C-alpha positions as CSV (number, residue, x, y, z in Angstrom):
1,X,55.8,24.0,-10.6
2,X,53.0,26.0,-8.8
3,X,49.6,27.6,-10.0
4,X,47.8,30.0,-8.0
5,X,44.8,32.5,-8.8
6,X,45.6,36.4,-8.9
7,X,43.5,37.7,-6.1
8,X,39.6,37.0,-7.2
9,X,39.8,37.2,-11.0
10,X,38.4,33.9,-12.2
11,X,40.2,34.5,-16.0
12,X,43.8,34.7,-15.3
13,X,46.5,32.1,-13.1
14,X,50.2,32.5,-12.3
15,X,52.5,29.6,-13.1
16,X,55.9,29.9,-11.0
17,X,58.9,28.4,-11.7
18,X,62.2,29.1,-9.8
19,X,65.2,28.4,-11.6
20,X,68.6,28.3,-9.5
21,X,71.1,31.4,-10.3
22,X,68.2,32.8,-12.8
23,X,65.7,35.4,-11.8
24,X,62.1,33.9,-11.3
25,X,60.0,33.8,-14.6
26,X,56.6,34.7,-14.1
27,X,54.0,33.3,-16.9
28,X,50.9,35.0,-16.8
29,X,48.2,32.7,-18.5
30,X,45.0,33.3,-19.6
31,X,42.7,30.3,-18.7
32,X,40.2,30.7,-21.6
33,X,41.9,31.7,-24.9
34,X,45.6,31.3,-25.7
35,X,47.0,34.7,-24.8
36,X,50.0,34.3,-22.9
37,X,52.6,37.1,-21.8
38,X,55.9,35.9,-20.5
39,X,57.9,38.4,-18.8
40,X,61.7,37.6,-17.6
41,X,61.9,40.6,-14.8
42,X,60.2,41.1,-11.7
43,X,59.2,44.8,-12.3
44,X,57.9,44.0,-15.5
45,X,55.9,40.9,-14.4
46,X,54.1,42.9,-11.6
47,X,53.2,45.8,-14.0
48,X,51.7,42.9,-16.5
49,X,49.7,41.2,-14.0
50,X,48.0,44.7,-13.4
51,X,47.5,45.0,-16.9
52,X,46.1,41.5,-17.5
53,X,44.3,40.5,-14.3
54,X,41.6,43.2,-14.8
55,X,38.5,41.3,-16.3
56,X,36.9,44.0,-16.9
57,X,39.8,45.9,-19.1
58,X,39.6,44.7,-22.9
59,X,42.4,47.0,-23.9
60,X,45.6,48.7,-23.0
61,X,46.2,52.5,-23.0
62,X,49.4,53.1,-24.9
63,X,50.8,56.9,-24.9
64,X,52.8,57.8,-27.9
65,X,55.2,60.9,-27.6
66,X,56.1,62.5,-31.0
67,X,57.7,65.5,-32.6
68,X,56.3,67.3,-35.6
69,X,58.2,69.5,-37.9
70,X,58.8,71.4,-40.8
71,X,55.4,71.4,-43.3
72,X,53.7,68.6,-41.3
73,X,53.1,71.3,-38.6
74,X,50.4,72.8,-41.0
75,X,48.5,69.2,-40.6
76,X,45.3,69.4,-38.7
77,X,43.9,67.6,-35.5
78,X,41.9,65.2,-37.7
79,X,44.8,64.9,-39.7
80,X,47.1,63.8,-37.5
81,X,44.9,61.0,-36.2
82,X,44.5,59.9,-39.7
83,X,48.1,59.5,-39.9
84,X,48.3,57.2,-36.5
85,X,45.5,55.3,-37.8
86,X,46.6,54.2,-41.0
87,X,50.2,53.3,-39.6
88,X,48.8,51.3,-37.0
89,X,46.9,49.5,-39.7
90,X,50.1,49.0,-41.9
91,X,52.1,47.6,-38.9
92,X,49.2,45.4,-37.7
93,X,48.8,46.8,-34.4
94,X,45.3,45.7,-33.1
95,X,43.4,49.2,-32.1
96,X,40.3,49.5,-30.1
97,X,37.1,50.5,-31.9
98,X,34.2,52.1,-30.7
99,X,31.0,50.0,-30.9
100,X,27.6,51.4,-33.1
101,X,27.2,51.0,-36.9
102,X,30.6,53.7,-37.8
103,X,33.5,52.0,-35.4
104,X,36.2,54.3,-35.0
105,X,39.5,53.9,-33.3
106,X,40.2,54.7,-30.1
107,X,42.8,57.2,-30.8
108,X,42.9,60.8,-29.0
109,X,45.2,64.0,-29.0
110,X,45.0,65.3,-25.2
111,X,46.3,68.6,-26.1
112,X,46.0,69.5,-29.9
113,X,48.5,72.0,-31.2
114,X,47.3,75.0,-33.2
115,X,47.9,74.7,-36.9
116,X,51.2,75.9,-37.9
117,X,52.7,75.4,-34.6
118,X,55.9,72.9,-34.2
119,X,55.9,70.4,-31.5
120,X,58.5,68.7,-29.4
121,X,56.3,67.1,-26.8
122,X,52.9,66.1,-28.5
123,X,50.9,63.1,-27.0
124,X,48.8,60.5,-28.6
125,X,46.7,58.2,-26.6
126,X,45.9,54.8,-28.1
127,X,44.0,51.7,-26.9
128,X,45.3,48.6,-28.4
129,X,43.8,45.2,-27.8
130,X,45.1,43.3,-25.0
131,X,46.7,40.4,-26.6
132,X,48.3,42.4,-29.3
133,X,51.7,40.4,-30.5
134,X,51.8,39.3,-26.7
135,X,53.3,36.0,-27.3
136,X,55.9,37.6,-29.6
137,X,57.6,39.6,-26.9
138,X,59.4,38.6,-23.7
139,X,58.1,41.9,-21.7
140,X,56.3,45.0,-21.8
141,X,59.5,46.9,-22.7
142,X,60.0,44.7,-25.8
143,X,56.6,45.2,-27.0
144,X,57.0,49.0,-26.4
145,X,60.2,49.1,-28.4
146,X,58.7,46.6,-31.2
147,X,55.9,49.3,-31.4
148,X,58.2,52.3,-31.8
149,X,60.3,50.6,-34.5
150,X,57.3,49.6,-36.3
151,X,55.1,52.8,-36.3
152,X,58.5,54.9,-37.2
153,X,58.7,53.2,-40.3
154,X,55.2,53.9,-41.2
155,X,55.3,57.8,-40.5
156,X,56.4,60.5,-42.9
157,X,59.7,62.6,-42.8
158,X,59.7,65.2,-39.9
159,X,57.2,63.1,-37.9
160,X,59.3,61.7,-35.3
161,X,58.5,59.2,-32.3
162,X,59.7,60.0,-29.1
163,X,58.8,56.9,-26.9
164,X,56.3,54.2,-26.7
165,X,55.0,53.6,-23.0
166,X,51.9,51.2,-22.1
167,X,50.2,52.5,-18.7
168,X,47.8,51.4,-15.8
169,X,46.0,54.2,-16.1
170,X,42.5,54.0,-17.2
171,X,42.0,57.2,-18.8
172,X,44.0,59.4,-20.8
173,X,46.5,61.8,-18.9
174,X,45.6,65.7,-19.0
175,X,47.7,68.7,-19.7
176,X,48.4,71.0,-17.0
177,X,50.8,73.5,-18.5
178,X,52.9,74.0,-21.7
179,X,55.8,75.9,-23.1
180,X,56.0,77.7,-26.4
181,X,59.1,79.3,-27.9
182,X,58.6,82.4,-30.5
183,X,62.3,82.9,-32.3
184,X,61.7,86.5,-33.2
185,X,63.9,88.4,-35.9
186,X,66.6,90.4,-34.4
187,X,65.7,93.3,-35.6
188,X,62.3,93.4,-33.8
189,X,64.4,92.4,-30.3
190,X,64.3,96.0,-29.0
191,X,63.3,98.1,-26.0
192,X,60.0,98.3,-27.7
193,X,59.3,94.5,-27.3
194,X,60.8,94.3,-23.9
195,X,58.3,96.7,-22.5
196,X,55.3,95.4,-24.0
197,X,56.6,92.0,-22.0
198,X,57.0,93.9,-19.1
199,X,53.2,95.5,-19.6
200,X,51.5,92.1,-20.1
201,X,52.9,90.7,-16.9
202,X,52.4,93.5,-14.8
203,X,48.5,93.6,-16.1
204,X,45.9,92.1,-13.7
205,X,43.8,91.2,-16.4
206,X,44.4,90.5,-20.5
207,X,40.8,90.5,-22.1
208,X,40.7,89.0,-25.9
209,X,37.8,88.3,-28.4
210,X,37.4,84.7,-29.1
211,X,35.7,83.9,-31.8
212,X,32.9,80.8,-31.2
213,X,31.7,79.1,-33.8
214,X,28.3,77.8,-34.3
215,X,27.5,74.4,-35.0
216,X,26.4,75.2,-38.6
217,X,30.0,75.5,-40.1
218,X,28.0,77.0,-43.2
219,X,27.5,80.4,-41.1
220,X,28.6,83.8,-42.2
221,X,31.6,85.2,-40.3
222,X,29.5,88.2,-38.8
223,X,27.0,85.3,-37.8
224,X,29.2,83.5,-35.3
225,X,29.3,84.4,-32.0
226,X,31.9,86.1,-30.1
227,X,32.7,86.2,-26.3
228,X,35.4,88.1,-24.2
229,X,37.8,85.9,-22.5
230,X,40.2,87.0,-19.5
231,X,43.5,84.9,-20.3
232,X,45.8,86.8,-17.7
233,X,45.3,83.6,-15.1
234,X,46.6,81.2,-18.1
235,X,50.1,83.3,-18.3
236,X,52.6,81.8,-15.9
237,X,55.8,83.6,-17.4
238,X,57.4,85.3,-20.4
239,X,61.1,85.6,-20.6
240,X,63.5,86.8,-23.3
241,X,66.3,84.3,-24.0
242,X,68.9,83.3,-27.0
243,X,65.9,81.3,-27.8
244,X,63.4,83.9,-28.4
245,X,60.7,84.6,-26.3
246,X,59.5,81.5,-23.9
247,X,55.9,81.7,-22.7
248,X,54.7,79.4,-20.0
249,X,51.1,78.6,-20.0
250,X,48.7,77.0,-17.8
251,X,46.2,74.3,-18.9
252,X,43.2,73.6,-16.9
253,X,39.4,72.5,-17.6
254,X,39.0,76.2,-18.0
255,X,41.0,76.4,-21.4
256,X,44.1,78.3,-21.6
257,X,45.5,80.9,-23.9
258,X,45.9,80.7,-27.6
259,X,49.0,81.1,-29.8
260,X,47.6,83.7,-31.9
261,X,46.2,85.6,-28.3
262,X,50.0,85.4,-27.6
263,X,51.3,86.9,-30.6
264,X,48.3,89.5,-30.8
265,X,49.1,90.5,-26.9
266,X,53.1,91.2,-27.6
267,X,52.2,92.9,-31.0
268,X,53.8,90.4,-33.0
269,X,52.8,89.0,-36.6
270,X,54.1,85.6,-38.0
271,X,56.2,87.9,-40.6
272,X,58.1,88.7,-37.3
273,X,59.2,85.4,-36.8
274,X,62.6,83.9,-37.7
275,X,61.1,80.3,-37.4
276,X,58.0,78.7,-36.9
277,X,56.1,78.8,-33.1
278,X,57.1,75.8,-31.4
279,X,55.8,74.0,-28.3
280,X,58.7,72.6,-26.4
281,X,57.4,70.9,-23.2
282,X,53.8,69.6,-21.9
283,X,53.7,69.2,-18.4
284,X,50.7,66.3,-17.8
285,X,48.4,65.2,-14.9
286,X,48.0,61.6,-14.4
287,X,44.4,60.1,-13.9
């Protein structure tokens, strides 16, 4: 049995043992403390090493993809975070917390959806302690599967987990595009609607009025500022198919187009839709 340092990191060593006819086992062992992870394949072993060899990193970034359906679409951004926070506490997942007099769990939604919109591809970024349940799992994949199972048991109906992954990235991915589906009632799918879609796509600019809320939420509506925003650059495409109107939107540091703005540009109301607006796909940019 041989032991060797991992690079210049003073906190971890690697113990290697080769068994005849069996894939080598890698055991990443912290020299100070009792944290240990055993990995049974080389690919996961390399990934575990990357996560654990960084002496400065005190947490692991976990990406949780999920769906929201039915009445849960009316949950706000803050309420969705609260649902996940409580689920993590009940399952014993050791979340990382901010510092200070009022510590908060390190949870975030890189692309919060509008209230009332269903989603097939939402993303939660969660930071957990580096040693969370490490000794009870043989691999990173096993740990992610266990987290997904336990969290799913604590989430309400119509709140479905799609996947749980750990990443080497130091910061959360950023959205770069999203797809929305507007299921329009058949009586409103006509030549006038097609003409409005063509007119929007042919426009060089699409100016909309956005209300900017002041810091004081008690301000009256007339006291809140408005500004004009050209959203044409955020519209990639608008197509009409068997699903309804499919809108591809660009997302950048400057923002994106909002669902209510899309409906307004197409001269549609919620009453014209046969089902809730649904965000079906989000493309992410890794940092």
